[in-house]
C-alpha positions as CSV (number, residue, x, y, z in Angstrom):
1,M,0.1,0.1,0.0
2,N,1.9,3.1,-1.3
3,F,0.9,6.0,1.0
4,D,3.0,8.7,-1.2
5,Q,0.1,8.6,-3.7
6,P,-2.9,10.6,-3.3
7,I,-5.8,9.0,-2.2
8,T,-9.5,9.8,-2.5
9,R,-11.6,10.4,0.6
10,R,-13.8,7.6,-0.5
11,E,-10.9,5.7,-0.5
12,S,-9.4,6.5,2.8
13,I,-12.8,5.2,4.1
14,R,-12.4,2.0,2.7
15,R,-9.0,1.4,3.6
16,I,-9.9,2.4,7.1
17,L,-13.0,-0.1,7.2
18,Q,-10.7,-2.7,6.1
19,W,-8.1,-1.8,8.8
20,S,-11.0,-2.1,11.4
21,G,-12.1,-5.7,10.1
22,S,-15.3,-3.8,9.0
23,V,-17.1,-5.3,5.9
24,A,-19.4,-2.4,5.1
25,L,-19.2,1.7,4.3
26,A,-22.2,1.8,6.8
27,G,-20.2,3.1,9.5
28,A,-18.7,5.7,7.7
29,A,-22.0,7.0,6.1
30,R,-23.0,10.4,7.2
31,F,-26.6,10.4,8.6
32,S,-29.1,13.2,8.4
33,L,-32.2,14.2,10.0
34,F,-35.3,12.4,9.8
35,E,-33.8,9.1,9.0
36,L,-36.1,7.0,11.6
37,P,-38.9,4.8,9.9
38,G,-41.9,6.9,9.2
39,A,-40.0,10.4,9.4
40,R,-38.5,9.7,6.1
41,A,-41.8,10.3,4.0
42,A,-42.6,13.4,5.7
43,A,-39.1,14.9,5.5
44,A,-39.2,14.5,1.8
45,N,-35.9,15.8,0.6
46,K,-36.3,18.5,3.0
47,R,-33.4,19.9,4.9
48,F,-33.8,21.8,8.3
49,I,-32.4,25.2,10.2
50,V,-32.6,25.5,13.8
51,E,-32.2,28.6,16.0
52,G,-31.6,28.9,19.7
53,V,-31.4,32.0,21.6
54,G,-30.7,32.3,25.2
55,Q,-33.2,34.4,26.4
56,T,-32.4,35.2,30.3
57,D,-29.3,36.4,32.2
58,G,-27.1,33.4,32.9
59,F,-29.0,31.2,30.8
60,S,-27.5,27.6,30.5
61,V,-25.3,26.9,27.1
62,K,-26.0,23.4,28.1
63,D,-29.4,23.5,28.0
64,L,-29.6,25.8,24.8
65,A,-27.4,23.0,23.1
66,R,-29.6,20.3,24.5
67,K,-33.1,22.2,22.9
68,V,-31.6,22.8,19.3
69,F,-30.9,19.5,19.2
70,E,-34.0,18.0,20.5
71,A,-35.8,20.6,18.1
72,A,-34.1,18.4,15.0
73,G,-35.2,15.5,16.5
74,G,-32.7,14.6,19.1
75,V,-29.0,13.8,18.8
76,R,-29.8,10.3,18.3
77,Q,-31.1,11.5,14.8
78,F,-27.2,12.3,13.8
79,V,-24.9,10.0,16.5
80,S,-25.4,6.4,17.0
81,R,-24.3,4.1,19.8
82,G,-20.5,2.9,18.7
83,D,-20.0,5.9,16.6
84,V,-16.6,7.2,16.4
85,V,-17.5,11.5,16.6
86,V,-15.1,14.0,15.7
87,I,-16.0,17.6,16.5
88,K,-14.6,20.1,14.2
89,P,-14.7,23.7,16.3
90,N,-12.1,26.7,15.3
91,I,-9.6,26.8,18.0
92,S,-6.9,28.5,15.3
93,W,-5.6,31.1,17.6
94,A,-4.4,31.4,21.6
95,R,-7.3,33.6,22.9
96,P,-9.5,33.2,25.8
97,P,-13.0,32.4,25.6
98,H,-14.1,35.5,26.2
99,L,-12.9,37.2,23.0
100,A,-14.3,35.4,21.1
101,A,-11.7,34.1,18.4
102,T,-12.5,30.3,19.1
103,T,-15.1,28.4,19.8
104,N,-16.7,28.6,23.4
105,P,-15.5,25.8,25.3
106,E,-19.1,25.5,27.0
107,V,-20.8,25.1,24.1
108,M,-18.0,22.1,22.8
109,Q,-18.4,20.3,26.0
110,A,-22.2,20.5,25.8
111,V,-22.0,19.1,22.5
112,V,-19.5,16.3,23.9
113,E,-21.8,15.6,26.6
114,L,-24.5,15.1,24.2
115,C,-22.9,12.9,21.9
116,Q,-21.8,10.6,25.0
117,E,-25.0,10.3,25.8
118,A,-25.9,9.0,22.6
119,G,-23.8,6.2,23.2
120,A,-20.8,7.4,20.9
121,K,-17.9,5.1,21.4
122,K,-15.4,8.0,21.4
123,V,-15.5,11.5,20.8
124,R,-12.4,13.5,19.4
125,I,-11.8,17.2,19.3
126,A,-9.7,18.2,16.0
127,D,-8.5,21.3,14.5
128,N,-5.0,22.0,12.8
129,T,-4.7,25.5,14.6
130,I,-2.5,28.4,13.3
131,D,-0.8,29.3,16.6
132,D,0.9,26.4,18.5
133,A,-1.4,23.8,19.0
134,K,-1.0,22.7,22.9
135,F,-1.0,26.7,23.7
136,C,-4.4,27.4,21.8
137,F,-5.9,24.6,23.6
138,S,-4.9,25.4,26.8
139,V,-5.7,29.2,26.6
140,S,-9.2,28.5,24.8
141,G,-10.1,26.3,27.5
142,A,-10.4,23.3,25.0
143,A,-8.0,20.9,27.1
144,E,-9.7,21.5,30.3
145,L,-13.0,20.4,28.8
146,A,-11.3,17.4,27.1
147,R,-10.0,16.9,30.7
148,K,-13.2,17.0,32.3
149,T,-15.5,15.1,29.6
150,G,-13.0,12.5,28.6
151,A,-13.1,13.8,25.0
152,E,-9.7,13.0,23.0
153,L,-8.0,16.0,22.2
154,V,-6.3,15.8,18.9
155,H,-3.2,17.4,18.5
156,P,-2.0,18.2,15.0
157,S,0.8,16.6,13.3
158,A,2.5,15.8,9.4
159,S,1.6,12.2,10.6
160,L,-2.1,13.2,10.9
161,M,-2.3,14.3,7.0
162,R,-2.4,12.6,3.8
163,E,-2.6,14.1,0.3
164,M,-6.3,13.5,-1.0
165,K,-8.0,14.3,-4.2
166,L,-10.4,17.1,-3.3
167,H,-12.4,17.1,-6.9
168,G,-12.6,21.4,-6.4
169,N,-12.8,24.1,-9.1
170,Q,-9.8,24.9,-8.0
171,L,-8.3,22.9,-5.9
172,D,-7.1,19.1,-6.6
173,V,-4.7,17.3,-4.2
174,W,-4.1,19.0,-1.0
175,P,-3.0,17.5,2.5
176,V,-6.0,16.7,4.8
177,Y,-6.4,16.1,8.2
178,L,-7.0,12.4,8.7
179,P,-9.2,12.3,11.6
180,L,-12.1,14.6,9.9
181,V,-12.3,11.8,7.1
182,E,-11.8,8.5,9.5
183,A,-14.6,9.5,11.8
184,D,-18.0,7.8,11.4
185,K,-19.8,11.4,12.0
186,V,-18.2,14.7,11.9
187,I,-20.0,17.7,14.0
188,N,-18.5,21.1,12.4
189,L,-18.6,23.5,15.5
190,P,-17.2,26.9,14.5
191,V,-17.4,30.2,16.0
192,A,-19.0,32.9,14.2
193,K,-17.1,35.6,13.7
194,D,-15.5,38.7,11.3
195,H,-13.2,37.8,9.0
196,I,-10.4,40.5,7.1
197,L,-10.7,38.7,3.8
198,S,-13.8,37.0,3.5
199,S,-16.3,39.1,5.4
200,L,-17.2,36.2,7.8
201,T,-15.8,33.0,8.9
202,L,-18.4,30.9,9.8
203,G,-19.1,27.0,9.2
204,M,-17.5,26.5,5.5
205,K,-14.6,28.7,6.2
206,N,-13.9,26.5,9.1
207,W,-12.5,23.6,6.9
208,F,-9.4,25.8,6.6
209,G,-8.8,23.8,9.9
210,A,-9.0,20.5,8.2
211,V,-6.2,20.7,5.5
212,G,-2.2,21.0,5.9
213,G,-0.3,22.4,3.5
214,R,0.6,25.9,2.7
215,R,-3.0,27.3,3.9
216,G,-1.6,30.9,3.0
217,R,-2.4,30.3,-0.8
218,L,-6.0,29.3,0.1
219,H,-6.2,32.9,1.2
220,R,-5.8,34.1,-2.3
221,D,-9.2,33.9,-4.3
222,I,-10.2,32.9,-0.8
223,H,-14.0,32.8,-1.7
224,P,-13.5,29.4,-4.5
225,H,-11.1,27.9,-1.9
226,I,-13.8,28.0,1.1
227,V,-16.3,26.4,-1.5
228,D,-14.0,23.7,-2.8
229,L,-13.0,22.5,0.7
230,A,-17.0,23.0,1.7
231,Q,-18.0,20.5,-1.1
232,F,-15.2,17.8,0.1
233,F,-15.8,17.9,3.7
234,K,-19.5,17.0,4.3
235,P,-20.2,17.2,7.9
236,T,-23.3,15.3,9.3
237,V,-24.4,18.5,10.9
238,T,-23.3,22.0,11.7
239,L,-23.3,23.9,14.8
240,I,-22.7,27.5,14.9
241,D,-21.8,29.0,18.2
242,A,-22.8,32.8,18.1
243,T,-23.1,32.9,22.0
244,R,-20.1,35.3,21.9
245,V,-19.6,37.3,18.6
246,M,-16.7,39.1,17.1
247,M,-18.0,41.9,15.1
248,R,-14.7,43.4,13.9
249,N,-11.0,42.9,13.8
250,G,-11.5,39.4,12.8
251,P,-10.2,36.6,12.5
252,S,-7.9,36.8,15.6
253,G,-9.0,39.9,17.5
254,G,-7.9,40.6,20.9
255,S,-10.1,43.6,22.4
256,K,-13.3,43.1,24.2
257,S,-14.8,45.6,22.5
258,D,-15.0,43.5,19.5
259,V,-17.1,41.1,21.1
260,V,-21.2,41.4,21.4
261,A,-22.9,38.7,23.1
262,K,-25.7,37.3,20.8
263,N,-26.2,34.4,22.9
264,T,-27.4,32.2,19.5
265,L,-26.5,28.8,18.5
266,I,-27.8,27.8,14.9
267,L,-27.7,24.2,13.8
268,S,-28.4,22.9,10.2
269,D,-27.9,20.0,7.8
270,D,-27.6,22.7,5.0
271,P,-24.2,24.4,5.5
272,V,-25.3,27.2,3.5
273,A,-28.2,28.0,5.4
274,A,-26.2,27.8,8.3
275,D,-23.7,30.3,7.2
276,A,-26.8,32.5,5.8
277,K,-28.6,32.6,8.8
278,A,-25.3,33.7,11.3
279,A,-24.4,36.4,8.7
280,L,-27.9,37.8,9.7
281,L,-26.5,38.3,13.2
282,F,-23.8,40.8,11.5
283,G,-26.6,42.9,9.8
284,K,-25.1,41.2,6.4
285,Q,-27.4,39.9,3.8
286,P,-26.1,36.1,2.8
287,Q,-26.2,36.8,-0.9
288,N,-23.6,39.6,-0.7
289,I,-21.2,37.6,1.1
290,G,-18.9,35.8,-2.1
291,H,-18.9,32.0,-0.5
292,I,-22.3,31.9,1.0
293,K,-23.4,33.0,-2.8
294,L,-21.1,30.7,-4.6
295,A,-21.9,27.5,-3.0
296,E,-25.4,28.2,-3.1
297,K,-24.6,28.4,-6.8
298,W,-22.8,25.0,-6.8
299,G,-25.5,23.3,-5.5
300,L,-24.1,22.8,-1.8
301,G,-27.6,24.4,-0.1
302,T,-29.6,27.3,0.0
303,H,-29.9,30.9,1.9
304,D,-33.7,30.8,0.9
305,F,-34.9,29.7,4.5
306,S,-38.3,29.1,3.2
307,K,-37.0,25.9,1.4
308,L,-36.2,24.0,4.8
309,Q,-37.8,22.9,8.0
310,Q,-37.4,26.2,10.5
311,K,-37.4,26.1,14.3
312,N,-36.8,28.8,16.8
313,V,-36.4,27.8,20.5
314,G,-35.2,29.8,23.5
315,V,-34.1,29.1,27.2
């Protein structure tokens, strides 16, 4: 077996299943909402979006996360007993949680615990950080939540990267972070924030932390590159953390004055819709954001919420 040759995402999954002794691809399949018997017909190809808002001072982030998943049919719609689940947050920068440069550790902990309740065999947290990973994990609170929950915090390394065919419009072969393609289920868990180049960094932009290589190149002509990665990485579901939102000076920020509390979580199985809904929190029209517009054009989803099953919840 020659690992020096680029392999496709499907081939990677096939090999992993062979190594584990599995005889079917079912374990690596992505599942979406309403797959239980009797609900399939009612769903009829319609995706969903849930917006949850903390409506009181000192609301429970854990309760809000539980509410948004319950509104989508419950976490067991997405995570099955025995699954290896990878959570992909944004922990690129060595910033404390109150600066909103990284995914809120309370949100991460809530999702880890929900996956564990659903019977996940293992829950991993994986991100290829920009600043030193160990420092990022410590300062952001990710290391502490992993210690408390027993989740496995994956430290990025060259050995965990593999050249794969992306089949993008601009990106062909690129180093991919293996934990994201080896998992049974992947939950995309970005923080919503301003970005100097892409206007916003939300769910689709979060996949920049799922690859290696010369990532600076991806920031040139950034919108098509975001969409190329978004069409390759197809998460089970996206949960956008907009509890604290960096409204300006992103993506790294550094000042409390840049941050506004929105107390919001957005859950969807449509990556375009998730980003579009989050864009509204910034007072931006989704169709004016380059990668959202382009992703819809390329068939990744829609910013027309009327085409989705919509729910709003609060705590």
